[in-house]
N, CA, C and O atoms as CSV, one atom per row, in Angstrom:
chain,resi,resn,atom,element,x,y,z
A,1,UNK,N,N,141.269,98.940,61.451
A,1,UNK,CA,C,140.587,99.892,60.667
A,1,UNK,C,C,140.434,101.288,61.161
A,1,UNK,O,O,140.016,101.418,62.311
A,2,UNK,N,N,140.752,102.513,60.357
A,2,UNK,CA,C,140.354,103.929,60.857
A,2,UNK,C,C,139.011,104.228,60.391
A,2,UNK,O,O,138.336,103.888,59.420
A,3,UNK,N,N,138.841,104.999,61.432
A,3,UNK,CA,C,137.252,105.850,61.335
A,3,UNK,C,C,137.722,107.256,62.101
A,3,UNK,O,O,137.994,107.397,63.293
A,4,UNK,N,N,137.729,108.221,61.068
A,4,UNK,CA,C,137.972,109.546,61.505
A,4,UNK,C,C,139.271,109.994,62.167
A,4,UNK,O,O,139.437,110.840,63.046
A,5,UNK,N,N,139.990,109.363,61.648
A,5,UNK,CA,C,141.476,109.206,61.832
A,5,UNK,C,C,141.957,108.568,63.205
A,5,UNK,O,O,143.060,108.858,63.669
A,6,UNK,N,N,141.095,107.696,63.830
A,6,UNK,CA,C,141.159,107.074,64.845
A,6,UNK,C,C,141.539,105.320,64.464
A,6,UNK,O,O,140.682,104.627,63.917
A,7,UNK,N,N,142.528,104.912,64.731
A,7,UNK,CA,C,142.595,103.459,64.855
A,7,UNK,C,C,141.268,102.744,65.592
A,7,UNK,O,O,140.973,103.029,66.752
A,8,UNK,N,N,140.766,102.116,65.067
A,8,UNK,CA,C,139.967,101.340,65.837
A,8,UNK,C,C,140.313,99.626,65.487
A,8,UNK,O,O,140.663,99.080,64.441
A,9,UNK,N,N,140.062,99.129,66.755
A,9,UNK,CA,C,139.956,97.832,66.920
A,9,UNK,C,C,138.942,96.968,66.107
A,9,UNK,O,O,137.852,97.439,65.781
A,10,UNK,N,N,139.321,95.680,65.779
A,10,UNK,CA,C,138.023,94.784,65.346
A,10,UNK,C,C,136.913,95.265,65.919
A,10,UNK,O,O,136.955,95.227,67.149
A,11,UNK,N,N,135.580,95.863,65.285
A,11,UNK,CA,C,134.469,96.264,65.505
A,11,UNK,C,C,133.621,94.766,65.064
A,11,UNK,O,O,134.091,93.890,64.337
A,12,UNK,N,N,132.052,94.750,65.815
A,12,UNK,CA,C,131.228,94.356,65.192
A,12,UNK,C,C,129.778,94.719,65.755
A,12,UNK,O,O,129.518,94.908,66.943
A,13,UNK,N,N,128.840,94.785,64.638
A,13,UNK,CA,C,127.592,95.404,64.491
A,13,UNK,C,C,126.609,94.889,65.635
A,13,UNK,O,O,126.385,93.683,65.535
A,14,UNK,N,N,126.057,95.438,66.556
A,14,UNK,CA,C,125.074,95.229,67.329
A,14,UNK,C,C,123.866,95.843,67.212
A,14,UNK,O,O,123.820,97.073,67.218
A,15,UNK,N,N,122.911,95.206,67.109
A,15,UNK,CA,C,121.568,96.257,66.727
A,15,UNK,C,C,120.841,95.525,67.833
A,15,UNK,O,O,121.078,94.434,68.350
A,16,UNK,N,N,119.936,96.376,68.047
A,16,UNK,CA,C,118.933,96.337,69.322
A,16,UNK,C,C,117.746,96.814,69.261
A,16,UNK,O,O,117.638,98.035,69.145
A,17,UNK,N,N,116.682,96.078,69.316
A,17,UNK,CA,C,115.589,96.739,69.214
A,17,UNK,C,C,114.538,97.331,70.388
A,17,UNK,O,O,114.280,96.524,71.280
A,18,UNK,N,N,114.008,98.438,70.467
A,18,UNK,CA,C,113.424,99.402,71.733
A,18,UNK,C,C,112.425,100.155,70.618
A,18,UNK,O,O,112.365,100.276,69.394
A,19,UNK,N,N,111.699,100.574,71.770
A,19,UNK,CA,C,110.648,101.590,71.235
A,19,UNK,C,C,111.225,102.560,70.500
A,19,UNK,O,O,112.413,102.462,70.807
A,20,UNK,N,N,111.100,103.620,69.554
A,20,UNK,CA,C,111.254,104.522,69.323
A,20,UNK,C,C,111.370,106.212,70.612
A,20,UNK,O,O,112.093,107.207,70.683
A,21,UNK,N,N,110.270,105.690,71.332
A,21,UNK,CA,C,110.141,106.722,72.634
A,21,UNK,C,C,111.187,106.351,73.543
A,21,UNK,O,O,111.699,107.259,74.198
A,22,UNK,N,N,111.577,105.227,73.692
A,22,UNK,CA,C,112.659,104.983,74.731
A,22,UNK,C,C,113.992,105.769,74.431
A,22,UNK,O,O,114.691,106.521,75.110
A,23,UNK,N,N,114.070,105.233,72.983
A,23,UNK,CA,C,115.224,105.407,72.092
A,23,UNK,C,C,115.824,106.944,72.718
A,23,UNK,O,O,116.820,107.288,73.354
A,24,UNK,N,N,114.226,107.851,71.966
A,24,UNK,CA,C,114.518,109.230,71.957
A,24,UNK,C,C,115.069,110.017,73.442
A,24,UNK,O,O,115.833,110.954,73.671
A,25,UNK,N,N,114.218,109.068,74.311
A,25,UNK,CA,C,114.497,109.643,75.576
A,25,UNK,C,C,115.897,109.488,76.309
A,25,UNK,O,O,116.638,110.381,76.719
A,26,UNK,N,N,116.055,108.114,76.360
A,26,UNK,CA,C,117.594,107.564,76.590
A,26,UNK,C,C,118.832,108.813,75.661
A,26,UNK,O,O,119.803,109.389,76.151
A,27,UNK,N,N,118.413,108.869,74.524
A,27,UNK,CA,C,119.327,109.813,73.778
A,27,UNK,C,C,119.798,110.922,74.244
A,27,UNK,O,O,120.963,111.169,74.555
A,28,UNK,N,N,118.305,112.018,74.320
A,28,UNK,CA,C,118.492,113.107,74.974
A,28,UNK,C,C,118.958,113.135,76.547
A,28,UNK,O,O,119.407,114.160,77.061
A,29,UNK,N,N,118.865,112.402,76.967
A,29,UNK,CA,C,119.468,112.263,78.550
A,29,UNK,C,C,121.152,112.008,78.354
A,29,UNK,O,O,122.108,112.648,78.792
A,30,UNK,N,N,121.088,110.941,77.609
A,30,UNK,CA,C,122.575,110.578,77.247
A,30,UNK,C,C,123.427,111.695,76.515
A,30,UNK,O,O,124.587,111.286,76.558
A,31,UNK,N,N,123.391,112.900,75.871
A,31,UNK,CA,C,123.523,113.800,75.218
A,31,UNK,C,C,123.825,114.771,76.326
A,31,UNK,O,O,125.009,115.069,76.477
A,32,UNK,N,N,123.078,115.217,76.988
A,32,UNK,CA,C,122.988,116.211,78.117
A,32,UNK,C,C,124.292,115.890,79.387
A,32,UNK,O,O,124.889,116.669,80.130
A,33,UNK,N,N,124.378,114.390,79.213
A,33,UNK,CA,C,125.360,113.822,80.423
A,33,UNK,C,C,127.033,113.878,79.046
A,33,UNK,O,O,128.084,113.464,79.535
A,34,UNK,N,N,127.089,114.306,77.714
A,34,UNK,CA,C,127.776,114.047,77.073
A,34,UNK,C,C,128.546,112.894,76.490
A,34,UNK,O,O,129.725,112.920,76.137
A,35,UNK,N,N,127.452,111.562,76.424
A,35,UNK,CA,C,127.824,110.663,75.797
A,35,UNK,C,C,126.730,110.353,74.891
A,35,UNK,O,O,126.025,111.315,74.589
A,36,UNK,N,N,126.385,109.047,74.313
A,36,UNK,CA,C,125.658,108.734,73.138
A,36,UNK,C,C,125.114,106.960,73.747
A,36,UNK,O,O,125.636,106.485,74.756
A,37,UNK,N,N,124.222,106.318,73.085
A,37,UNK,CA,C,123.762,105.173,73.215
A,37,UNK,C,C,124.984,104.441,73.102
A,37,UNK,O,O,125.435,103.894,74.108
A,38,UNK,N,N,125.532,104.367,72.089
A,38,UNK,CA,C,126.630,103.514,71.272
A,38,UNK,C,C,127.760,103.282,72.895
A,38,UNK,O,O,127.940,102.247,73.538
A,39,UNK,N,N,128.326,104.662,73.130
A,39,UNK,CA,C,129.103,104.736,74.180
A,39,UNK,C,C,128.667,103.813,75.587
A,39,UNK,O,O,129.424,103.068,76.209
A,40,UNK,N,N,127.781,103.986,75.770
A,40,UNK,CA,C,126.957,103.393,76.697
A,40,UNK,C,C,126.775,102.218,77.118
A,40,UNK,O,O,126.781,101.780,78.268
A,41,UNK,N,N,126.557,101.547,75.797
A,41,UNK,CA,C,126.327,100.329,75.807
A,41,UNK,C,C,127.700,99.696,75.144
A,41,UNK,O,O,127.546,98.484,74.991
A,42,UNK,N,N,128.825,100.091,74.764
A,42,UNK,CA,C,129.977,99.728,74.973
A,42,UNK,C,C,130.632,99.513,76.456
A,42,UNK,O,O,131.388,98.603,76.799
A,43,UNK,N,N,130.131,100.607,77.247
A,43,UNK,CA,C,130.623,100.329,78.845
A,43,UNK,C,C,129.435,99.222,79.570
A,43,UNK,O,O,129.556,98.766,80.707
A,44,UNK,N,N,128.589,99.001,78.880
A,44,UNK,CA,C,127.400,97.991,79.741
A,44,UNK,C,C,128.286,96.598,79.067
A,44,UNK,O,O,128.239,95.597,79.783
A,45,UNK,N,N,128.945,96.489,77.982
A,45,UNK,CA,C,129.221,95.474,77.407
A,45,UNK,C,C,130.594,94.995,78.559
A,45,UNK,O,O,130.630,93.910,79.139
A,46,UNK,N,N,131.664,96.112,78.693
A,46,UNK,CA,C,132.526,95.891,78.938
A,46,UNK,C,C,132.693,95.387,80.627
A,46,UNK,O,O,133.478,94.590,81.141
A,47,UNK,N,N,131.314,96.440,81.362
A,47,UNK,CA,C,131.221,95.943,82.787
A,47,UNK,C,C,130.769,94.540,82.885
A,47,UNK,O,O,131.034,93.888,83.894
A,48,UNK,N,N,130.006,93.960,81.757
A,48,UNK,CA,C,130.117,92.690,81.671
A,48,UNK,C,C,130.961,91.579,81.989
A,48,UNK,O,O,130.915,90.563,82.683
A,49,UNK,N,N,131.930,92.294,81.039
A,49,UNK,CA,C,132.793,91.301,80.953
A,49,UNK,C,C,133.902,91.217,82.303
A,49,UNK,O,O,134.518,90.207,82.643
A,50,UNK,N,N,133.950,92.325,82.837
A,50,UNK,CA,C,134.692,92.682,84.110
A,50,UNK,C,C,134.256,91.785,85.304
A,50,UNK,O,O,134.794,90.885,85.948
A,51,UNK,N,N,132.804,92.545,85.330
A,51,UNK,CA,C,131.731,91.917,86.557
A,51,UNK,C,C,131.606,90.392,86.341
A,51,UNK,O,O,131.548,89.792,87.414
A,52,UNK,N,N,131.555,89.700,85.383
A,52,UNK,CA,C,131.249,88.336,84.589
A,52,UNK,C,C,129.620,88.326,85.527
A,52,UNK,O,O,129.332,87.451,86.343
A,53,UNK,N,N,128.860,89.320,85.219
A,53,UNK,CA,C,128.044,89.195,84.995
A,53,UNK,C,C,126.926,90.399,84.742
A,53,UNK,O,O,127.402,91.174,83.912
A,54,UNK,N,N,125.760,90.773,85.120
A,54,UNK,CA,C,124.975,91.592,85.197
A,54,UNK,C,C,125.102,92.593,86.024
A,54,UNK,O,O,124.800,92.496,87.213
A,55,UNK,N,N,125.751,94.098,85.260
A,55,UNK,CA,C,126.458,94.610,86.391
A,55,UNK,C,C,125.347,95.689,87.436
A,55,UNK,O,O,125.814,96.638,88.067
A,56,UNK,N,N,124.283,95.433,87.454
A,56,UNK,CA,C,123.581,96.117,88.253
A,56,UNK,C,C,122.266,94.933,88.390
A,56,UNK,O,O,122.112,93.936,87.684
A,57,UNK,N,N,121.315,95.453,89.649
A,57,UNK,CA,C,120.665,94.331,90.166
A,57,UNK,C,C,119.179,94.313,89.448
A,57,UNK,O,O,118.511,95.347,89.451
A,58,UNK,N,N,118.773,93.323,88.943
A,58,UNK,CA,C,118.125,92.346,88.555
A,58,UNK,C,C,116.851,92.004,89.129
A,58,UNK,O,O,117.158,91.236,90.040
A,59,UNK,N,N,115.562,92.130,89.127
A,59,UNK,CA,C,114.687,91.771,90.252
A,59,UNK,C,C,113.415,91.506,89.957
A,59,UNK,O,O,113.079,92.033,88.896
A,60,UNK,N,N,112.763,91.028,90.368
A,60,UNK,CA,C,111.413,91.158,89.568
A,60,UNK,C,C,110.617,92.125,90.705
A,60,UNK,O,O,110.825,92.164,91.918
A,61,UNK,N,N,109.564,92.948,89.851
A,61,UNK,CA,C,109.158,94.225,90.632
A,61,UNK,C,C,107.788,93.641,91.664
A,61,UNK,O,O,107.006,92.731,91.389
A,62,UNK,N,N,107.820,94.427,92.798
A,62,UNK,CA,C,107.263,94.165,93.849
A,62,UNK,C,C,105.604,94.430,93.421
A,62,UNK,O,O,105.390,95.469,92.798
A,63,UNK,N,N,104.666,93.720,93.666
A,63,UNK,CA,C,103.626,94.088,93.476
A,63,UNK,C,C,102.754,95.231,93.553
A,63,UNK,O,O,102.307,95.176,94.699
A,64,UNK,N,N,102.234,96.291,92.947
A,64,UNK,CA,C,101.555,97.615,93.687
A,64,UNK,C,C,100.085,97.369,94.277
A,64,UNK,O,O,99.035,96.895,93.843
A,65,UNK,N,N,100.644,98.068,95.793
A,65,UNK,CA,C,99.094,97.828,96.101
A,65,UNK,C,C,98.712,99.269,96.416
A,65,UNK,O,O,99.398,100.247,96.714
A,66,UNK,N,N,97.347,99.085,96.249
A,66,UNK,CA,C,96.876,100.014,96.513
A,66,UNK,C,C,96.621,100.795,98.102
A,66,UNK,O,O,96.683,100.094,99.112
A,67,UNK,N,N,96.388,102.013,98.185
A,67,UNK,CA,C,96.451,102.515,99.790
A,67,UNK,C,C,95.749,101.479,100.605
A,67,UNK,O,O,96.273,101.046,101.631
A,68,UNK,N,N,94.432,101.011,100.133
A,68,UNK,CA,C,93.669,100.331,101.072
A,68,UNK,C,C,94.332,99.335,101.367
A,68,UNK,O,O,94.752,98.937,102.454
A,69,UNK,N,N,94.439,98.812,100.031
A,69,UNK,CA,C,95.091,97.116,100.332
A,69,UNK,C,C,96.355,97.092,101.439
A,69,UNK,O,O,96.580,96.273,102.330
A,70,UNK,N,N,97.018,98.173,101.089
A,70,UNK,CA,C,98.399,98.165,101.825
A,70,UNK,C,C,98.048,98.434,103.399
A,70,UNK,O,O,98.724,97.887,104.271
A,71,UNK,N,N,96.992,99.276,103.712
A,71,UNK,CA,C,96.261,99.543,105.016
A,71,UNK,C,C,95.943,98.318,105.816
A,71,UNK,O,O,96.402,97.904,106.880
A,72,UNK,N,N,94.804,97.742,104.805
A,72,UNK,CA,C,94.555,96.581,105.300
A,72,UNK,C,C,95.827,95.339,105.904
A,72,UNK,O,O,95.778,94.643,106.918
A,73,UNK,N,N,96.706,95.405,105.034
A,73,UNK,CA,C,97.716,94.083,105.310
A,73,UNK,C,C,98.140,94.904,106.751
A,73,UNK,O,O,98.086,94.270,107.805
A,74,UNK,N,N,98.581,96.397,106.756
A,74,UNK,CA,C,99.200,96.751,107.991
A,74,UNK,C,C,97.997,96.301,109.161
A,74,UNK,O,O,98.375,95.721,110.179
A,75,UNK,N,N,97.262,96.453,109.057
A,75,UNK,CA,C,95.782,96.188,109.760
A,75,UNK,C,C,95.871,94.741,110.189
A,75,UNK,O,O,95.890,94.446,111.384
A,76,UNK,N,N,95.908,94.116,109.526
A,76,UNK,CA,C,95.992,92.742,109.586
A,76,UNK,C,C,97.102,92.246,110.937
A,76,UNK,O,O,96.885,91.790,112.060
A,77,UNK,N,N,98.480,92.633,110.105
A,77,UNK,CA,C,99.526,92.455,110.379
A,77,UNK,C,C,99.721,92.609,112.093
A,77,UNK,O,O,100.190,91.706,112.786
A,78,UNK,N,N,99.276,93.904,112.608
A,78,UNK,CA,C,98.577,94.785,113.688
A,78,UNK,C,C,98.370,93.642,114.504
A,78,UNK,O,O,99.082,93.274,115.439
A,79,UNK,N,N,97.169,93.027,114.003
A,79,UNK,CA,C,95.933,92.645,114.926
A,79,UNK,C,C,96.107,91.348,115.216
A,79,UNK,O,O,95.365,90.757,116.000
A,80,UNK,N,N,97.300,90.684,114.488
A,80,UNK,CA,C,98.137,89.526,114.888
A,80,UNK,C,C,98.394,89.693,116.013
A,80,UNK,O,O,97.894,89.027,116.920
A,81,UNK,N,N,99.443,90.861,116.212
A,81,UNK,CA,C,100.209,91.283,117.191
A,81,UNK,C,C,99.353,91.890,118.580
A,81,UNK,O,O,99.887,92.455,119.535
A,82,UNK,N,N,97.892,91.613,118.414
A,82,UNK,CA,C,97.037,92.521,119.599
A,82,UNK,C,C,97.254,93.837,119.593
A,82,UNK,O,O,97.455,94.455,120.639
A,83,UNK,N,N,97.231,94.562,118.073
A,83,UNK,CA,C,97.405,96.108,118.470
A,83,UNK,C,C,96.531,96.473,117.405
A,83,UNK,O,O,96.312,95.805,116.394
A,84,UNK,N,N,95.986,97.724,117.741
A,84,UNK,CA,C,95.226,98.557,116.975
A,84,UNK,C,C,95.892,99.558,116.281
A,84,UNK,O,O,96.908,100.116,116.693
A,85,UNK,N,N,95.073,99.896,114.754
A,85,UNK,CA,C,95.196,100.878,113.682
A,85,UNK,C,C,94.679,101.937,114.113
A,85,UNK,O,O,93.469,102.020,113.908
A,86,UNK,N,N,95.130,102.737,114.612
A,86,UNK,CA,C,94.245,104.113,115.108
A,86,UNK,C,C,93.846,105.169,113.604
A,86,UNK,O,O,94.268,104.858,112.490
A,87,UNK,N,N,93.267,106.004,113.769
A,87,UNK,CA,C,93.063,107.015,112.437
A,87,UNK,C,C,94.338,107.175,112.102
A,87,UNK,O,O,94.900,106.766,111.086
A,88,UNK,N,N,94.829,107.858,113.099
A,88,UNK,CA,C,95.947,108.715,113.779
A,88,UNK,C,C,96.963,107.813,112.541
A,88,UNK,O,O,97.425,108.422,111.576
A,89,UNK,N,N,97.166,106.579,112.712
A,89,UNK,CA,C,98.193,105.772,112.201
A,89,UNK,C,C,97.969,105.711,110.613
A,89,UNK,O,O,98.896,105.671,109.804
A,90,UNK,N,N,96.089,105.710,110.160
A,90,UNK,CA,C,96.189,105.263,108.839
A,90,UNK,C,C,96.165,106.701,108.351
A,90,UNK,O,O,95.972,106.799,107.139
A,91,UNK,N,N,96.321,107.865,109.034
A,91,UNK,CA,C,96.464,109.184,108.262
A,91,UNK,C,C,98.003,108.842,107.546
A,91,UNK,O,O,98.256,108.583,106.369
A,92,UNK,N,N,98.921,108.945,108.734
A,92,UNK,CA,C,100.364,108.689,108.769
A,92,UNK,C,C,100.809,107.648,107.467
A,92,UNK,O,O,101.777,107.819,106.727
A,93,UNK,N,N,99.926,106.646,107.414
A,93,UNK,CA,C,100.574,105.586,106.488
A,93,UNK,C,C,100.111,106.148,105.224
A,93,UNK,O,O,100.959,105.998,104.345
A,94,UNK,N,N,98.946,106.806,104.794
A,94,UNK,CA,C,98.171,107.662,103.582
A,94,UNK,C,C,99.662,108.586,103.353
A,94,UNK,O,O,100.511,108.342,102.496
A,95,UNK,N,N,99.691,109.366,104.068
A,95,UNK,CA,C,100.961,110.610,103.856
A,95,UNK,C,C,102.002,109.846,103.635
A,95,UNK,O,O,102.809,110.588,103.076
A,96,UNK,N,N,102.453,108.827,103.740
A,96,UNK,CA,C,103.627,108.250,103.755
A,96,UNK,C,C,103.317,107.505,102.036
A,96,UNK,O,O,104.063,107.871,101.127
A,97,UNK,N,N,102.507,106.768,101.823
A,97,UNK,CA,C,102.175,106.005,100.446
A,97,UNK,C,C,101.608,107.146,99.717
A,97,UNK,O,O,100.825,106.703,98.877
A,98,UNK,N,N,101.677,108.590,99.675
A,98,UNK,CA,C,101.507,109.611,98.905
A,98,UNK,C,C,102.741,110.497,99.230
A,98,UNK,O,O,102.784,111.636,98.766
A,99,UNK,N,N,103.442,110.163,99.772
A,99,UNK,CA,C,105.197,110.933,99.479
A,99,UNK,C,C,104.809,112.133,100.170
A,99,UNK,O,O,105.517,113.054,99.762
A,100,UNK,N,N,103.739,112.636,101.305
A,100,UNK,CA,C,103.797,113.977,101.645
A,100,UNK,C,C,104.489,113.721,102.815
A,100,UNK,O,O,104.498,114.713,103.544
A,101,UNK,N,N,105.158,112.625,103.335
A,101,UNK,CA,C,105.866,112.495,104.460
A,101,UNK,C,C,107.222,111.222,104.150
A,101,UNK,O,O,107.090,110.216,103.453
A,102,UNK,N,N,108.340,111.605,104.816
A,102,UNK,CA,C,109.224,110.797,104.222
A,102,UNK,C,C,109.402,109.534,105.465
A,102,UNK,O,O,108.837,109.487,106.558
A,103,UNK,N,N,110.161,108.783,105.005
A,103,UNK,CA,C,110.136,107.818,105.988
A,103,UNK,C,C,110.888,107.985,107.408
A,103,UNK,O,O,110.458,107.428,108.417
A,104,UNK,N,N,111.757,108.594,107.407
A,104,UNK,CA,C,112.518,109.185,108.539
A,104,UNK,C,C,111.958,110.226,109.246
A,104,UNK,O,O,112.400,110.397,110.382
A,105,UNK,N,N,110.912,111.119,108.766
A,105,UNK,CA,C,110.408,111.848,109.961
A,105,UNK,C,C,108.771,111.130,110.211
A,105,UNK,O,O,108.094,111.640,111.103
A,106,UNK,N,N,108.304,110.213,109.585
A,106,UNK,CA,C,107.363,109.585,109.933
A,106,UNK,C,C,108.078,108.579,111.060
A,106,UNK,O,O,107.612,108.611,112.198
A,107,UNK,N,N,108.983,107.860,110.828
A,107,UNK,CA,C,109.538,107.193,112.080
A,107,UNK,C,C,109.743,108.213,113.153
A,107,UNK,O,O,109.291,107.713,114.183
A,108,UNK,N,N,110.248,109.499,113.417
A,108,UNK,CA,C,110.029,110.123,114.341
A,108,UNK,C,C,108.914,110.642,114.759
A,108,UNK,O,O,108.760,110.786,115.972
A,109,UNK,N,N,108.066,110.969,114.000
A,109,UNK,CA,C,106.488,111.176,114.452
A,109,UNK,C,C,105.927,109.787,114.996
A,109,UNK,O,O,104.798,109.899,115.473
A,110,UNK,N,N,106.396,108.667,115.026
A,110,UNK,CA,C,106.039,107.596,115.335
A,110,UNK,C,C,106.231,107.115,116.950
A,110,UNK,O,O,105.558,106.499,117.777
A,111,UNK,N,N,107.422,107.703,116.900
A,111,UNK,CA,C,108.669,107.446,117.538
A,111,UNK,C,C,108.281,108.620,119.522
A,111,UNK,O,O,108.396,108.577,120.747
A,112,UNK,N,N,107.777,109.502,118.270
A,112,UNK,CA,C,107.353,110.662,119.457
A,112,UNK,C,C,108.633,111.589,119.312
A,112,UNK,O,O,108.875,112.426,120.182
A,113,UNK,N,N,109.257,111.470,118.465
A,113,UNK,CA,C,110.252,112.916,118.353
A,113,UNK,C,C,109.835,113.914,117.811
A,113,UNK,O,O,108.699,114.134,117.392
A,114,UNK,N,N,111.213,114.899,117.789
A,114,UNK,CA,C,110.867,116.034,116.892
A,114,UNK,C,C,110.844,115.840,115.480
A,114,UNK,O,O,111.080,114.710,115.051
A,115,UNK,N,N,110.529,117.020,114.487
A,115,UNK,CA,C,110.495,116.342,112.822
A,115,UNK,C,C,111.803,117.317,112.450
A,115,UNK,O,O,112.289,117.293,111.319
């Protein structure tokens, strides 16, 4: 088979259902990267063959905790170890949850090191 002057191997049509919004967003991103959905789907298929599996991690999402639920869980864990959760600890947890501070910075603050 010849398409646009290129000799193509035997090809098969693959149809995928997805939301129009997802297709538009993905297409726009891929266009900026200089490729398209068809090429990326073909890359995915080749990687499935090469790796004999899904070429990326597939896992169940972790439950989303509210800040209060997360802090109560930390408080309960610390109480189990006979440790208290101070107001300063709670502030640091909120800062971390709100991404106002990075994990490495928070670790240094907890351990008393410089930022």
